[in-house]
N, C-alpha and C positions, 0 to 999 in steps of 0.2 A: 858487413857489420849489422848486428841485430837492431840497433837503434835506427840506422838508415832504412832498413827494411820496414820497420814499423811506421816510420815517417811516410814512406811511400804508400803504405796501406791506408794511413790516415787521410792522405790527400785523395786516394782513390775513393774512399767512402764519401768524401765531400763532393766529388764529381758525380757520384752515383745519384745523389739527390737532384742535381741540376739536370742530369740526363732523364731521370724519371719524370721530373716536373715538365720538361720540354715535351716528352712523349704524351703525357696526359693533356697538356694544353693544345698540342697539335691535333690530338684525337678529338677533343671537344670542338675545336675550330672546324674541322672537316665535317663533323656531325651537323653543326649549324649551317654550314655552307650547302649541305645537301638539301636543306629546306628552302633554298633560293636566296639566302642572305648574302650580302657582299662579304669580302674577306675581312674588311674593317669591322663591320657589325658582328660577324661571327667571332672575331678575336675579342671584342669587348664582352660579349655574352659568355665566352669561355672563361675570361678572367673573373667575371661575376660568379660563375658556377664554382670555380676552383677556390675562390676566396683569396685571402691575403697570402702572398708567397712568403713574406718574411716570418709570419707566424708559423706556417707549416715547416719552413726551413729550420727555424730554431728548434722546434720539437723533434723533427726528424734527425737533425745532427746530434741532438742530445741522446736519442735512442740508438743511433748508429755509432756512438762514441767517436764522433768526428767534429765535436765542437772544440773551442780553444782550451777549455779545462782539460780535455783529454790530451791535447797537444802539450799542455804544461806538464802532464804526468809522464810524457815521453822523455823529457829533459833528464839527462843522467843524474844531475845533482838532486833532482826531486826524489829519485829512487834511493838516494843515499840515506834518507831518513829511516828507511826500513832495514838498513844494513846493521848488523851487530857491531860494526866497528865505529859507528858514529859516536855513541856514548863514551867509550874509552878515548876516542880522539879528542872529544871536548874536554874530558878530565885532564888529559895530557897537556892540552893547550892552556888550561887554567893553571896547571902546575908550572908550566914554563913562564907564564905571566907573573905568578907570585914570586918565583925565584928571580925574575928580572927586576921587579920593583922593590924587592927586599934590600935593606941596606947591607946585610951580611949574608949572602946566599950560601957560602960555604958553611957558616955556622948553622944555618937553617938545616942543611943536610945532616950535619953532625948531631944536631938536636933531635932530628927525626929518627936517626938511627938508634938513639938512646931509648926509643920506645920498644925495641926488640928485647926479649928476655935475656938475662945473663950479660947485659951490657951495662957498664957503669954509667951512672947519671953524672952530668957535669955540674959542679958546684957553682951556685950564684951567690956572690958576696953581697951585692947590693942591687936592688931592683930598679930604682930611679935615681940617676941614670944607671944603665946596665954596667956592671963590673964583674967579670971581664966583659968587654964589649961584644955584643952579639949572642951571649949565652943567656937563655931564658929558662925559667922553671917549667918543667914538662910533666909534673906530677898529675895535674888536673887533666891534661890531655891524655896521659897514660890510662887513667881510669875510664875516661869517656870513650876512647877508641877501643880499648879492650872489651868494654861492654858492647860497643858497636859490633865488634867482630864476633863475640859469643852469640848475640841475638841474631846476627846475620847467618851464622853457621847453623843455629837452631832452626831458623826458618827454611833454610835449604834442606835440612834433614826432614822437616815436617811436611814438605811439599812433594807429593809423589812424582809429579812430572819433572821436577828438578833433580830428584834423587835417583830416578831410574835411568834417565838418558845421560850418558856420559858427557855429551857435548854441552848439555844444559848445565850440569853441576860444575864442569870445568870453567865455563863462561861465567857462572855465578860466583865462584870462588875468586877467579881472576879479577873480575870487576869489583868485588867486595874489597879486596886488598888494595886495589888501585884507588878506591874512594878513601880508604883508611890512610893511604899515603898522602892523598890530598888534604885530609884532615890534619895530619901532622905538620905539613908545610904551612897550611893556613894558620894554625895556632902559633907556630914559631915566627912566621912573618908578621902576623898581627901584633904579637907582643913586642917584637923588635920595633915596629913603627910607633907603638904607644909608649914604649919605655926607653927609647934610644937616648933621649935627652929630657931634661926637665922643662915643662911647659911654663908659660907665663902665669897660669893660674893652677895652683896645686889642687883646688877643688874640682876643676873641670877634668884634669888629668886623672885624679883619683876616681871620679865617677866613671870615666871611660874605662879605666882598668877594671873596676868592679863590675861594670855592665858587660864587658867582653866575655867572661865565662858563661853568663846566662845566654847571650846571643850564640855562643859556640855550641851549647847544648841544644838550642833550638835548631841550629843548622844541622847538627848530627841527626836529630829526629827527622827533619824534613828529608835529608839525604838518604837515610835508611828507608823511608817510605817510598821515595822516588825510585831507588834502586830495586826494591822488591816489586813494586808495581810494574816496572819495566820488564822484569823477568817473567812475571805472570802474563804479560801481553805479547810474549814471543813464542814462536814454535820451538819446542825442545829439540827438534831434529835439525832444522836449517838455521835456527836462531833469528829468523826474520820476523817482523811484526805481523801479528795476526790481523785479519781484516774481515769484511762483510759481517759486521756485528748485527745480531738479531736479539731483541729483548722480548721476553715473554714472562707471564706471571704478574703478580701484584706486589708492589713495593711494601704495602702494609701487611701482607700475609707472611707469617713465619713458618708454618708447617704445611698447610694445604697446597698453596700455589705460590711459593716464594718467587721473588724476582730472579730470573736467570738470564745470563748473557751468553749467547752462542757466537763464537768466532771460528773461523777456519783459516788454515794455512793456505795462502794463495798459490803455493807450489804443490798442493795436494797431499801433504803429509798427514793430515788428520784434522779433527775438530776439537775445540776446547769449550767446555761448559763451566761457567763460573757463577756461583751464587754465594750467599752468606754462609752456607753449610758445606760447600765443596768447591774444588777447583780441579777438574779432571781433564785429561787430554786423551782422546781416542784416536789411535793411529790407523792408517790404511783404509780410510773410507772414501777417499776421493782420488780421481785420476790426476797425476802430476801435471802441472801447467808447463807449457813449453817456454814460458818466460824465464 
């Protein structure tokens, strides 16, 4: 197993420091003993020459990638955060939770399907309480999510590295429509919870119902931004997160030396250059990593 092999290598790098420290300590001890000092006196002078072992050990293990932070990175679930399946898995988990807490999950699914074109909208006779039960008005969500889809598709088409690499645009389109499905379920479940029955205070219930569409638009804006930023931070070939970020330039300059961020694919598929003027991915510049 690759993880077990890397764990053995990590432990070997830690032992390497102990062996080298013992070698230099014994070498300095023998040097002082050659001057006629006792073994105890030579050992104390050797410790004084070498300095604090803990300080050197901490620095050496950090440079050898043998400290506990490097061990933490070997844990399989830590690597999951760079996987392209983490985001969709989280969205699917949230979808499942929303359907579980909703009072009418089957109606949530039927309301969500009504977002598709050429499907009839279900008529709502009364808002508070809902009549028929579980059927919510979807017109506002229709407009919001269709704008979400159009903006998302336009951003995919306008980004060269998403447009050129088939894996990147397939992943982008799939995750876009998965987030849209989450938005449909979120709208239907939220309105069902707010409008299922009449509250003790009509003012509070009315304020909650009026506030919900504004909060929903805010959620759509944040979700679109997170979705697009996640795509830009991934390699278009293997879809894993880019790493080893390097900043250059000046944030206050616009034309001469604008701030640029360089990241590379840790599997060696290329380098990405991102600034306020461009976002390009150059392939085939690095040797593929065995990881």
